[in-house]
N, C-alpha and C positions, 0 to 999 in steps of 0.2 A: 504493500500500500504506500502511495506517495505521501511524504510528509507535507503537512500544510505549509504554505508559503504566503508571505505578504504580496498581494498583487498591486503593482506600482504603475502609475501613470506619470510620464515626464512631460512637463509643459514648459517649453523654452523656445523663444523665437530664433535662437541661433542653433543651427544644425550641429556644429562642432561641439557646442556645450552639451547637447543631448547625447552625442556620441561619447563624450567624456564621462557623463553621469552613468550611462549604461555600462561603460567599461569598468568604472569603479564598483558598480553594484554587482558585477559578475563575481566579485570576491566574496559575496555574501549570498550563499545558496538559499537562505531563507527568504530572499526577495526575488520575485519574478516580475520583470517589466512586461506589461501586457499591452502597452501602447505609448505613442509619442504624439505630441501636438505642438504646433508652432504658434497657435493663437487660441483665443477663448472659444470661438465657434467650433473649431476643430476639436477642442477638449470636450465641449458639451456633447458633440456627436459621438465621441468615443465613450463618454460616460453613459450614453444611452445603450451602448452595445456591450460594454465590458463591466464585469464586477471588479471594483477597485477598492483597495483597503487604504492606500496611501498615495498622495499626490506630491511629487517634487515640483514645486511651483516657482517659476521665475517671477519676481514681483514687478519687473519693468519690461513688459513685452512691447513689441513695435506698435506704438500709438494706442496701447491698451494698458490698463492696470491689472496685473495678475490677480490681485486680491478680489476683483470683481467675481471671480469664480467661487470664492469661499462660501458665500451664502447659498449656493446651489448644491453644495455637497451634503450628503447624509452626515449626521453628527458622528457616526461611527468611522468616517473616513478621516485618517490622520493627514495633516498638512505639514510638509517640510518646505519652508521658504528658502529659495536659493536666489542670491542676488550679488551683484558686484558693488552695491552701495549700502554701507552700514546704516545710513540715515533712515532706512525703511524698517529697522528693527522694531520700533515701537508699534508700527502698523501691523507687523507680523504677529506679535504677541497679542494684539488687540483682537485678532480672530482665533485666539487660542491655538496658535501653531505649535506643533510638537517640538520643532527645532528651527533654527535659523542658520543657514550655511552661507558663508561669505566666499565668493569666488576669488581666486581659484581654490576649490575645495581639496583639502588634503585627505589622504587615505585614512589617517588617524581620526580626523574630524568626522568623516563619513562613518567610521566604525562606531564612534560615540552615538551618532544618530540612530544607527541600526540597533544598537543596544537599548536605546530608549524605546524603540518600538516594542520590545519584549517578545512574547511568544505569539506566533502567527495565529489568527483565528482558525478554528476547524473548518475544513472545506465542506460545502453543502451544495447539492445540485439545485436546490430551490432558493437559496439565499444569496444576497449580494447582487441581485440583478436589477437593471433598470427596465421597467415595462413601459414601452412606448405606446401610449393610448391617446395620441394626439388626433387620431381619426375618430372612429366610431367607439365612443367610450361605453356604449351600452352592450357591446359584444361580450360574450363570456370570456373570461381571462383565466390564466393559470393561478393556482393558489399562491399567495404571497408569503414571504418570510419576513422576520423582523428587520433584516438588513436590506430588504428590497426598497426600491423607491419607484414611484410612478411618475411618468412624464406625461402630463395631461393639461387640459385647459382648466385654469382656475380663475374664475371671475373675469373672463374675457381675455386672458393672456396665458401663454404657455409657461409652465414651471414644473419644478421637481417637488414631489410630495413624499418624503421619507416615511415609511411605515412606523419606524421607531419613534417618530415625533408626534404620532397621532395619539391624542389623549381621549377624545370622545367623538362619536359620530351621531348626529341627530337628524331625523327626517325633517324635510322642509318642502312639502309638495312633491314635485318631480325631481327635486335635488336633495342633497344632504349638506349639512353644515359640519365641517370638520374642525374641531378645536385642536390646536397644535401646542407643543410645549413652549414655543417662543411667544405665546400669547395671542397669536392670530386665530381668527375664525374665518374660514374660507368656504365658499360655496362650490360644490362639485356636482356635475351632472351624473350622479350615480344614485341609485336607490339604496335604501338600507339593506334590502334583500341581496343586492349585488355585493355590497361590502361584506355581509355575513357569509356569503358563499366563498369569499376569497381571503378574508383576514385570518391570520393564524389564531387558533384557539387551543390552549391558552396562548396569550393572555387576554385576547379580545372576547368579550361575552356580551350578549344582549341582556339588558336589565329591564327593558320596557319595550312596548311594541314600537316605540319611536326612537329608541336610544341604544347605542352600543358603546361600551367603554373599554379602555385598556386597564385590566385589573391590577397591573403593576403600578398604576398611578393612584390607586385608592389610598386615601389617608384615614378616613373614618366613615362609619355608617351609623345612622341614627334613625329610630322610628319617627315617622312624620305624621301619618294619619293611620286610621285603623287598617287600611289596605295598602300602605306604601311605606317606603323608607327614603331618606335623603342620603345621597352619597357625595362626599367631598373628595375631589380629585386634586392631586398635588399641583399647586400653581394656579388653580382655577378658583375664583372668588365665590361663584354661585354653585350650589350643589345641583346634582341631577337627581331625578326621581327613579327609584326602582320599585316596580310593582310587586306585590306579595306573590303573584303567580310566577314571575320570573325569579324571585328570590328563592322560592321553593324548588324550582327547576335547577337553579344554580347549586343549591345545597346538595341535591341528589347527584349532580354531575361531579361535584368536588369530594364526594365521600371516598 
């Protein structure tokens, strides 16, 4: 069985810089380079096709700021900033970069970065993928894993929706409102039934005919009315309602 490896994406507008990064990473068998990009649009296209665990990101691309890519990445993806200018260090750590490499990168400095990565995540056939749903979002899709992300239309524009950032999904007519860990509430053209057919369970569970939650986000549960409970989710000010019928079903499933 092949040992798990970090899947890396190299983003740098200089081809020779990417060649040098790839050469240095060959000394670290725990890292597999799965793609290279010279700009942001190319990087986004690769992220739609490849499961990526770490991005080596040049901060100053040709007429582009590399950090523009950071908000599009799943929270599980590590970012290693690479640049020839140390003045960008504060910006790098502002996006919680794992490390900051100053060009030219030495072998010893790269070894330190790889050590910071730690143990590679276990490989999974169903996890770490980007599911491109920019076309017909109502078509049946593959089951999702916690490290997956969806590329779909969110409130009129295309964007990434990492499954791990989903706190709660609530029905809203023909759409659903997805509450995310960064505080956003976004409208997605998917029904609650479509989400339930694809979201990993656990941790996602339906607690009401109109509500699905990430059970890992639950902080506390309290009785609300004779036939319902209030559920407080981490980072969310208002509780959601769990009906007694779904509470009983959940108890039976979790026995």
